[in-house]
C-alpha positions, -999 to +999 in steps of 0.1 A: +197+519-524+228+540-533+239+514-558+205+513-575+202+550-577+238+552-592+228+525-617+197+545-627+220+574-639+230+552-669+203+558-695+201+544-730+192+512-749+220+507-775+254+490-771+275+507-745+306+500-724+303+508-687+330+508-660+320+507-623+349+521-603+353+509-568+326+484-575+327+464-543+305+434-547+292+448-580+257+459-571+256+490-593+273+475-623+252+444-621+220+465-620+231+483-651+237+451-670+204+437-658+184+467-670+203+475-703+204+444-725+233+456-747+255+470-719+290+455-713+301+462-678+335+462-661+336+460-623+368+475-610+376+467-574+410+466-556+399+443-527+404+407-537+377+397-512+351+421-526+360+411-562+355+375-552+320+384-540+313+400-573+324+368-592+303+347-569+273+369-578+280+365-615+281+327-610+245+326-596+220+310-620+197+340-615+223+362-631+230+340-661+211+363-685+237+390-682+268+374-666+285+370-700+284+408-704+301+415-670+337+411-661+357+418-629+391+436-628+411+437-596+428+471-598+433+503-578+412+531-592+437+557-581+465+544-604+476+568-631+495+568-664+514+537-674+505+519-641+468+523-647+470+511-683+491+481-672+465+473-646+439+469-674+423+504-675+431+516-710+425+551-724+393+562-742+373+529-739+341+535-719+309+553-728+299+555-691+319+555-659+300+552-626+313+554-591+301+554-555+333+565-537+340+560-500+323+588-481+335+589-445+365+608-433+390+583-419+390+601-385+352+596-383+352+559-392+340+539-362+333+505-377+353+476-361+352+456-393+384+464-413+368+456-446+339+479-440+363+506-427+383+505-459+351+505-481+337+536-464+367+557-455+376+585-478+412+591-486+429+625-493+421+638-528+399+608-536+376+626-559+405+642-578+422+608-583+390+588-592+376+614-615+410+617-632+409+580-639+373+582-651+383+610-676+412+590-689+394+557-695+362+573-710+356+581-746+352+618-755+316+627-749+312+599-724+292+603-692+305+603-656+279+594-630+283+593-592+265+594-559+280+611-529+272+630-497+262+667-501+293+679-483+315+666-511+299+689-538+328+714-539+354+686-543+335+669-570+331+701-590+367+710-586+378+675-597+357+677-628+376+708-637+383+710-674+379+673-679+341+673-676+314+699-682+276+699-683+276+689-646+241+681-634+235+678-597+203+665-581+198+667-543+182+636-528+159+642-498+140+617-476+111+641-473+102+676-483+117+701-459+145+678-447+182+682-455+196+663-485+210+629-478+229+624-510+236+641-543+234+625-577+260+639-602+265+634-639+289+652-663+301+648-698+337+644-709+349+675-728+316+694-725+317+731-720+280+734-709+274+751-676+265+734-644+228+727-637+211+722-603+181+699-610+149+697-592+154+679-559+143+643-558+122+635-527+118+598-518+088+598-495+055+616-491+052+635-457+046+611-429+050+580-452+077+554-454+069+540-488+089+553-517+071+575-542+064+554-574+093+569-595+119+564-568+105+529-562+110+522-599+146+535-597+153+513-567+140+482-585+158+487-618+126+496-637+135+531-647+165+553-655+171+589-643+183+605-676+201+638-680+181+669-689+174+674-726+197+700-741+187+726-767 
């Protein structure tokens, strides 16, 4: 679900280049390519195993309609400067950069699976390093989109710094009256527009387990969650 909500933050119909940082097996990036017919998507993943899963997904006949518009790059998102460029992440290329960074403190990680532990364990200054990379590879005016846990909000805003403005934050709640489970964040490279807290997005009606229709459409790649109109 996190991947589908992240993919829904990419709105638009025309040609666009999208980079999915820390893509894992590629769920979010593939969802963008499936929904937006003219999107070209780069899946960036440092784990050869997870990058291999992404390539296997692209090889499936059911994904043939968009596979030619998706590529996989094995690279460390946290690289900077010349090392990043040499790894294949050039400056000022992408219209959208999306990310679902690892969200657990390493001390709290209890999974016995080393691959899962790496995928979910947050490293020191992760948001600063990943958002720095996003700002470098994105065109001026491009959009950053990410999904994270609410406790990361201060780090995300600090990492956006002067690189990004027009930050929009939506709290995601299971039901009205419950604490937020995730935050959806978008920002624009070079913007000087102030931060906006959007109306919370509630997934279920009280006492129900089915998703509300709009969230169900987001989860199934049938709708986007666009940014607020600006005057």
